[in-house]
C-alpha positions as CSV (number, residue, x, y, z in Angstrom):
1,M,207.9,139.6,278.5
2,R,208.1,139.1,282.4
3,N,205.6,140.6,284.6
4,E,208.3,142.7,286.3
5,D,209.2,144.2,283.0
6,L,205.8,145.4,281.9
7,A,204.5,148.9,282.4
8,I,201.0,147.8,283.3
9,S,200.3,144.2,284.8
10,A,196.8,143.1,286.1
11,H,195.5,139.7,286.7
12,G,192.2,138.4,288.0
13,L,191.0,141.8,289.1
14,V,187.7,141.8,290.9
15,K,185.5,144.8,292.1
16,S,181.8,144.8,293.0
17,F,179.4,147.6,293.9
18,G,176.9,146.1,296.0
19,D,175.3,143.5,293.8
20,V,176.9,144.8,290.7
21,R,180.1,143.0,289.9
22,A,181.8,145.5,287.7
23,L,185.1,143.5,287.3
24,D,185.0,139.7,287.2
25,G,188.8,138.4,286.7
26,V,190.2,141.3,284.4
27,D,193.6,140.6,282.9
28,L,195.4,143.4,281.3
29,E,199.1,143.9,280.2
30,A,201.0,146.8,278.5
31,A,204.6,146.9,277.5
32,P,206.7,150.1,278.2
33,G,206.3,152.7,275.5
34,T,202.9,151.3,274.0
35,V,199.5,151.9,273.9
36,L,197.0,149.5,275.4
37,G,193.5,150.2,274.1
38,V,190.7,149.0,276.4
39,L,187.5,149.0,274.3
40,G,183.9,148.5,275.5
41,P,180.6,150.2,275.9
42,N,179.5,152.2,279.1
43,G,179.3,150.1,282.0
44,A,181.7,147.2,280.7
45,G,184.2,147.9,283.3
46,K,186.7,150.2,281.7
47,T,186.5,153.0,284.1
48,T,186.6,150.8,287.1
49,S,189.8,149.1,285.8
50,V,191.3,152.6,285.4
51,R,190.3,153.5,288.9
52,V,191.9,150.4,290.4
53,L,195.0,150.8,288.3
54,T,195.3,154.4,289.4
55,T,195.0,153.6,293.2
56,L,191.5,155.3,293.3
57,L,189.7,152.1,294.1
58,E,191.1,149.0,296.0
59,P,190.1,145.8,294.1
60,D,188.2,143.0,295.9
61,G,190.4,140.5,294.4
62,G,193.3,139.9,292.1
63,E,196.5,141.8,291.8
64,A,198.1,144.7,289.7
65,R,201.5,146.4,289.3
66,V,201.8,149.8,287.4
67,A,205.4,151.0,286.6
68,G,206.9,148.3,288.8
69,L,204.6,149.2,291.9
70,D,201.7,147.3,293.6
71,V,198.7,149.4,293.1
72,V,197.5,148.5,296.8
73,K,200.7,148.0,298.8
74,D,202.7,150.9,297.0
75,A,199.8,153.2,296.2
76,A,201.3,156.3,297.8
77,R,204.5,155.8,295.8
78,L,202.8,155.0,292.6
79,R,200.7,158.2,292.5
80,S,203.6,160.3,291.7
81,R,204.6,158.0,288.7
82,I,201.3,158.1,286.9
83,G,198.9,160.6,285.1
84,L,195.3,160.4,284.6
85,A,192.8,162.2,282.5
86,G,189.4,161.4,282.7
87,Q,186.2,161.6,280.4
88,Y,185.5,165.3,281.5
89,A,188.3,168.0,281.8
90,A,189.1,168.2,285.4
91,V,190.2,171.8,285.5
92,D,189.4,174.8,287.5
93,E,187.3,177.0,285.1
94,N,188.1,180.1,287.2
95,L,191.9,179.9,286.8
96,T,193.8,180.6,283.7
97,G,195.7,177.8,282.0
98,I,198.9,178.8,283.5
99,E,197.5,178.8,286.9
100,N,195.9,175.5,286.6
101,L,199.1,173.8,285.7
102,T,201.1,175.7,288.2
103,M,198.6,174.6,290.8
104,V,199.1,171.0,289.9
105,G,202.8,171.4,290.0
106,R,202.6,172.9,293.6
107,L,200.6,169.9,294.5
108,Y,203.3,167.7,293.4
109,G,205.6,169.7,295.9
110,N,207.5,171.7,293.3
111,R,208.5,175.2,294.1
112,R,206.5,177.9,292.5
113,A,209.1,179.0,290.2
114,A,209.7,175.3,288.9
115,A,206.0,174.7,288.8
116,K,205.6,177.9,286.6
117,R,208.2,176.8,284.1
118,R,206.7,173.4,283.8
119,A,203.3,175.0,283.0
120,V,204.8,177.2,280.5
121,E,206.6,174.1,278.8
122,L,203.3,172.3,278.6
123,L,201.2,175.0,277.4
124,E,203.6,175.3,274.5
125,R,203.7,171.7,273.9
126,F,199.8,171.6,273.5
127,S,199.6,174.8,271.4
128,L,197.8,176.7,274.4
129,S,200.5,179.3,275.0
130,D,198.4,182.1,273.6
131,A,195.5,181.1,275.7
132,G,197.5,180.5,278.8
133,G,196.5,183.8,280.5
134,R,192.8,183.4,279.8
135,P,190.4,181.6,282.4
136,A,189.7,178.0,281.4
137,K,186.1,178.8,281.3
138,T,186.8,180.6,277.8
139,Y,188.4,177.6,276.4
140,S,186.7,175.4,273.8
141,G,186.1,171.6,274.7
142,G,189.2,170.5,272.8
143,M,191.3,173.1,274.5
144,R,190.0,172.0,277.9
145,R,190.7,168.4,277.1
146,R,194.3,169.3,276.0
147,L,194.8,171.4,279.3
148,D,193.5,168.3,281.3
149,L,196.0,166.1,279.4
150,A,198.8,168.7,280.2
151,A,197.9,168.6,283.8
152,A,198.2,164.8,283.8
153,L,201.8,165.2,282.5
154,V,203.0,167.9,285.0
155,A,205.1,165.2,286.9
156,S,206.4,163.6,283.6
157,P,204.8,160.3,284.5
158,P,206.1,157.2,282.8
159,V,202.6,155.6,282.7
160,L,199.5,157.8,281.6
161,F,195.8,156.7,282.0
162,L,193.2,158.2,279.5
163,D,189.6,157.3,280.3
164,E,187.6,158.0,277.1
165,P,189.5,161.3,276.6
166,T,187.8,162.3,273.4
167,T,184.2,161.9,274.4
168,G,182.1,164.7,273.2
169,L,184.9,166.3,271.1
170,D,184.3,167.5,267.5
171,P,186.2,165.6,264.8
172,R,188.9,168.2,264.5
173,S,189.6,168.3,268.3
174,R,189.7,164.7,268.5
175,I,192.3,164.4,265.7
176,E,194.4,167.0,267.5
177,L,194.2,164.9,270.8
178,W,195.1,161.8,269.0
179,E,198.3,163.5,267.5
180,A,199.1,164.8,271.1
181,I,198.9,161.2,272.5
182,E,200.9,159.8,269.6
183,E,203.8,162.3,270.4
184,L,203.7,161.3,274.0
185,V,204.2,157.6,273.1
186,G,206.8,158.4,270.7
187,D,208.7,159.9,273.5
188,G,208.4,156.7,275.5
189,T,205.4,157.0,277.7
190,T,202.9,154.1,278.2
191,V,199.4,154.8,277.8
192,L,196.2,153.0,278.8
193,L,193.5,154.2,276.6
194,T,189.9,153.3,277.4
195,T,187.5,154.2,274.4
196,Q,184.1,153.1,272.9
197,Y,185.4,154.0,269.3
198,L,187.1,151.1,267.3
199,E,188.4,153.9,265.0
200,E,190.2,155.4,268.0
201,A,191.7,152.2,269.4
202,D,192.5,151.1,265.6
203,R,194.7,154.5,265.2
204,L,196.4,154.7,268.6
205,A,196.7,151.2,270.3
206,D,199.4,148.9,269.7
207,R,197.1,146.2,271.3
208,I,193.4,146.1,272.3
209,A,191.5,144.4,275.1
210,V,187.7,144.3,274.5
211,V,185.8,144.3,277.7
212,D,182.2,143.2,278.4
213,H,180.3,142.7,281.7
214,G,183.6,142.9,283.6
215,H,185.5,140.4,281.4
216,V,188.1,140.6,278.9
217,I,186.5,138.7,276.1
218,A,189.2,139.4,273.3
219,E,192.5,140.7,273.0
220,G,195.1,141.4,270.2
221,T,196.1,143.9,267.6
222,A,193.4,146.0,265.7
223,D,194.0,143.8,262.4
224,E,193.4,140.5,264.6
225,L,190.2,141.9,266.1
226,K,189.1,143.1,262.9
227,S,189.7,139.6,261.1
228,R,187.5,138.2,264.0
229,V,184.4,140.3,263.0
230,G,184.7,139.7,259.3
231,G,186.9,142.4,258.1
232,V,185.8,145.1,255.6
233,R,182.0,144.9,254.4
234,V,180.8,146.0,251.1
235,E,177.3,147.3,251.5
236,V,175.2,147.6,248.3
237,T,171.8,149.2,248.2
238,L,169.8,148.0,245.1
239,T,167.7,149.9,243.0
240,H,165.1,147.1,243.2
241,E,164.6,144.7,246.0
242,A,163.7,142.0,243.7
243,A,167.2,141.8,242.3
244,A,168.4,140.7,245.6
245,F,168.9,136.9,244.5
246,A,170.8,138.0,241.2
247,A,172.9,140.4,243.4
248,T,173.9,137.7,245.8
249,S,174.8,135.3,242.8
250,A,176.9,138.1,241.3
251,L,178.9,138.9,244.5
252,E,179.2,135.7,246.2
253,C,182.6,135.0,244.6
254,M,183.9,138.0,246.4
255,S,183.9,136.4,249.9
256,D,184.4,133.0,251.7
257,E,181.4,134.2,253.9
258,P,177.8,133.9,252.9
259,V,176.3,137.0,251.4
260,H,173.7,138.7,253.5
261,T,170.7,140.3,252.3
262,D,168.2,142.5,254.1
263,G,165.4,143.8,251.6
264,A,167.4,146.0,249.2
265,L,170.5,145.9,251.2
266,V,173.2,143.4,250.3
267,V,176.3,143.0,252.5
268,V,179.4,141.1,251.4
269,Q,182.4,140.6,253.8
270,V,185.7,141.0,251.9
271,A,189.3,140.7,253.0
272,E,190.8,143.7,251.2
273,R,189.2,147.2,251.0
274,S,191.3,148.2,248.1
275,G,189.3,147.8,244.8
276,A,186.3,146.3,246.5
277,I,183.9,148.9,245.4
278,M,185.1,148.8,241.7
279,E,184.9,145.0,241.7
280,A,181.2,144.9,243.1
281,A,180.2,147.5,240.7
282,R,181.7,145.4,237.7
283,R,180.1,142.3,238.8
284,L,176.7,143.8,239.3
285,S,176.8,145.6,235.9
286,Q,177.6,142.2,234.1
287,A,174.7,140.6,235.9
288,G,172.5,143.5,234.9
289,V,171.8,144.6,238.6
290,G,171.3,148.3,239.4
291,A,172.5,149.7,242.5
292,E,171.6,153.0,244.1
293,D,174.8,153.1,246.4
294,I,177.7,150.8,246.8
295,A,179.9,151.7,250.0
296,V,182.8,150.0,252.1
297,R,182.1,149.9,255.7
298,R,184.9,149.1,258.4
299,P,183.8,147.1,261.5
300,T,182.1,149.0,264.3
301,L,182.1,148.4,268.0
302,D,178.6,146.9,267.7
303,D,180.1,144.5,265.0
304,V,182.8,143.5,267.3
305,F,180.2,142.9,270.2
306,L,177.8,141.2,268.1
307,T,180.3,138.6,266.8
308,L,182.0,138.0,270.1
309,T,179.2,138.1,272.6
310,G,175.9,137.8,270.5
311,H,174.5,140.9,271.6
312,A,174.9,144.7,270.9
313,A,177.1,147.1,273.0
314,A,174.4,148.4,275.1
315,D,175.0,150.6,278.1
316,E,175.0,148.9,281.5
317,E,173.5,151.6,283.6
318,A,173.4,149.6,286.8
319,T,177.2,149.4,287.0
320,V,177.6,153.2,286.0
321,E,175.1,154.2,288.7
322,A,176.8,152.0,291.3
323,E,180.2,153.5,290.5
324,R,178.6,157.0,290.6
325,E,177.1,156.5,294.1
326,L,180.3,155.0,295.4
327,V,182.4,158.0,294.3
328,T,179.9,160.7,295.4
329,A,179.1,159.0,298.8
């Protein structure tokens, strides 16, 4: 797809905060009506990328276009064509839900009646109609996040940026937000989603870019990335650590990769999850090896980073602090 046909196109983005190089040549692309997941730990450069692409920061180098507009040269025009919801719900807690959304509509230049109609539509869409007349400070965390997402959609933007939108949410609220995002994409919205959760990117993203220390270190579909970190793992906790050698011999034919042992824990990488537990249990039983537990585990963010970079996905506080100082200065 040509660059001019992409909803999001960034090439060689560079951004520094003092001595900290937050972005060091970042390339990102998203086709219209798709979800691009940007996966990485705190400080990897995810939020800085979002701030550049949403015109909140000017890059030191590189170029980017969103919805066909240059993020620097066309910044003023672009702001009316994008929506942004950050890690924390940016709502006025003293205003009601409908007042918050009406205020956003007014800021976009809509007449009060039109802004209120749009507010009512969005409250209904995000199952907040019953709470629309209540102050936002009475909302649960999940309700506030849905209200924040609704505010980002007041102007019906074709491109939406979600910066770790489910951080701090309970599992039920997280799933509700995922469903809302899926509905938006089904209607044709392009979404760039930053996240620390591989599960979240796996469910929502058409393609995933893995970011570390300001670089995109891997890019592809969820299945492509999982294959690079060894796919699904069967973890066996043995009854007796001394049986580790026998367990290894029994399970090694299940994988093309070497079986890993750590005391009483035996780990086998397998290509398919289906039937893996039963197969492992059968082979261990035939070998006379007892097991306290057998579980299947999907790759985690740490698995991705350990495989791709050789280090765990640790927080990079220097970048986080540098960004915070710049924004609050």
